[in-house]
N, C-alpha and C positions, 0 to 999 in steps of 0.2 A: 807657257811651258807645257802645261798638262795636255792642251789640244793638239801640240807639235808631237807629243810621244804618242797620244792615241792615234793620231793620223799616220804616223809613221809606222806604228804595231800593224794597223788594219792593212794599210796599204802595202806594206812591206809582206806580210803573211800571204795576200792574194797574189802578189806577184811571184813569190817563191813557189806557190803551190802551181801556179800556171807553167813557171820554168821547168818545174820538175816533170809535170804532164808532157811538157813539148808539145809537137805536131801541131795542129791546127790552133789548139788551144793559146799556146805561146805565140803564135805566128800571127793571130788575130788581135791578141793584145798589142803587140807591138805596132801593127797596123792602126790599130785606134790611138796608141800613144801618139805615132807620127802624125796622123791626122789633127789631134790636138795640139801637139806642138807646133805643125805649120801654122794652125790657127793663133795661136799666141805670137808666133814670129810675124804673120800679115797685120795683126792688131799692134803689135809693137811699133810697126812701121808706119802705121797709119792708112792701113789698106782693109776694107770693108770686105767680108768673106762673100759677100754676094755679087760684088764684080767679076765679070767673066774672065778676067786674066788670073784673078786669083783663083776661081774655082779651076782653071787650066792647071796651075800650080797643084792644086790637091790632087788632080787626077793624075799628075806626075809623082808626086810624093807617094801616093797609094801604089802605083806601078813599082817605085824605085824600091820601096818598102819591102814587097812581096819577093819571096824568093822562087817562088813556084805556083801553079794552079793546080786546082783537082785534075787527075789523070782522067775523070770521066769528060772535062770538057773538052779533050781533044787537040788543045792548042797550048802552045809555050810562050813564056814571057818575052817580050823582045829586048834586046840586050842593052845594056846602059847606055852605050854611045847612042842607041836608035831613040831610046827615051829622052835623055838628054837632048838631042839634036830637035827631035819635034817639039818638046817643050820650050826649048830657045826659040823656034820659029813662031810658034803659037804667040809666045809673050811680044816678040819684035812685030809680029802682024798686028798685035793689039794695040800698038803705036800708030798703026797707019789708019785703022779703021775706026779709031777715036778720035783721029784728028789731031793727036798728040795729047789729049785730055790725058791719056796713060803714058806717062813721059818715058824716055829710055831708062832713066834712072830708077822708076817703078820697077821695069821690066828685069833689070841687072839683079835689085835687091829680091825680087820674087823667085828668079831662078837661084840665085845663091842659096836662099832658104830652102827651097826644094832639094837640091843636090846635098845641102847640109844634113837636113833632117832625115830625109829619104835614104840615103846610104848609109847614115849611121843605123838607122832601126834594120835596114837590110844586113848588116853584118852582123847585128845581135842575134837574128832570125838564123842565119847562115851556120854560125857558130853553134847554135843549140842542134843543128841539123847534122852536124858531124858525127862520127863513129866516136862515142864518149862524148857526147855534146855536153852533157850536163857537167862534166870534169872540166872541159875548157870553158864553158860559160863561167861555172863558179870562179875558176882560177881567175880570170881576168876582172870579173866584177870584184873579187875580193881583194885583189890586188889596187884595183880603183879605190875602193872604199878603207882599206887600211892605210892608202895614201892621205886620204882626205882626214881620216881621222888623226892620223899621225901628224899631219901639217897642222891641223887644229889645237891639240894638245901639247905637243910639243913648241908650237908657238906661242901657247898662253903662257907656259912654265919657264921658257928661256928664250923667247924671242925678243930682239933687239933691233934687227937691222931691217928695215922696211924693203919687202920684195920689189913691190910696183905701186908706190903710193898713190900716184894719181889715177889708178885703175881700181884698185882694192887696198884700202889703206890699213886694214888689217893683217895683210897676209906678211909674213915674215921669211928672211931667208933661212934662218934657223929651223922655221917651221916645214918649208919646203924641204930641207934636207932631211929633216927627221922623219916626215913623209915618205921620202923615196927609200930611206932606210927600210923602214916598217913595210913596204909594199915589196921589197926584195924579199926580207926574211918570211913574208906570208907566202911568196910564189915559191920559195925554196920548200916551205913546209908543204905545199901540194907535189913538189918532186918527190921528196921523201916517202910521202904516202901512195904517189901514184908514179914510182919508178918504171913501170912497164909501160907509162906511156910519155914520160917526158925526163930529160936530163936536167940537172943543176944548172948548166950554163944557160940552156935555152929558157928555164924559168926564170933566173935571174935576170935576164935580157926583157922578158914580158913584164916582170914587176917594174924594172926599170922604166920601161916605156910607158906603161899604165901611170907611174908618177909623173914623170915628166910632160907627156902628151894630156895627161887628166887633169894637171894643174893648170898648164895651158889652155886647155879647153874651157875651164872655169875661167881664166881670166879673160878668154873672148868673149864669153856673155857677158861677164862684168862690164868690159870695154863699151858693147854696145848697148847694155842697158843704161849704163852711166850716160853715153851719149844722147839716148832718147829721154834721160831723166827719168826713170822709173826704177823702182827697188826690185820686182819681181816680174817675171814673163807673164804671170797669172795668178788666178786665186784658185785653182780646181783642189789643191791639197792645203787646207787650212794649217798654217803654221810654216809650211814648207814651200808656199808659191804655186808655181804651175810646173807643166811637164819639164819644159824646157830648163827650169831652175835645178830639176832632180836630175836630168839626163846630159847637162853640158859636158860632163867628162867622159860618158859613155859614147857620145856621137862622135867625138874624135878617138878616143882609144880603141874602139872595136875595129873601124876599118883600118886604122894604122898597124895593128898587131898580125891583119892578114896581108896586107900590103907588103908588108916586113917579112913576109913567110914565117913568123914566129909561132902561127899556129898552122897545123897542117891541114 
């Protein structure tokens, strides 16, 4: 427990400092996390990072995670559709050139992982780059974290009905509802203190989305870790697991609140 607390404090402080600084400090942190996260995903699915189809996946993840390039370079990033298609083409071509040593299932898994990881971190960076980006980022993060905390503590206190025991035996319906309520309350607090930027209705929807999608994101990762027979996606953060273990909710919530136009 002591190691877990120390790791959380150090990693959390560093993350918040770079989030506050924003700009390239935060963007490069997110790209680094995306690279590590994709490495964990590939390893989890039995793919060595040195294989050229996996390396193609890394390139895709990096480009997807970025929101812009330095102006001095004089070039723009390709669109999401372009990057996705080129990555798909490269991975399918790998099945041909390897004479099916790289199988279609391998290509599919690597493609899904690149979209999952790259897009999630992209929208985290895009949120910080908005006007009042620190406000929108913290609103989303706090909604996710209060949902997690509420689900844990309410579940511990009064949880009786299992939510999805085949995937995550410790989660309860009572805990999930408690997390949902606390996430909405936290989001409404942001609306109270930032009323010039967001109304109560939109704030409540963000809290609701963060709670539901965040808990689903956690279940998604629990499902594929259970399928692969592992407890954690990695061991980068002692006591906390890997990058994907810490960001499973983020990777789902941030794209979704943008796609639902809950964040301007």
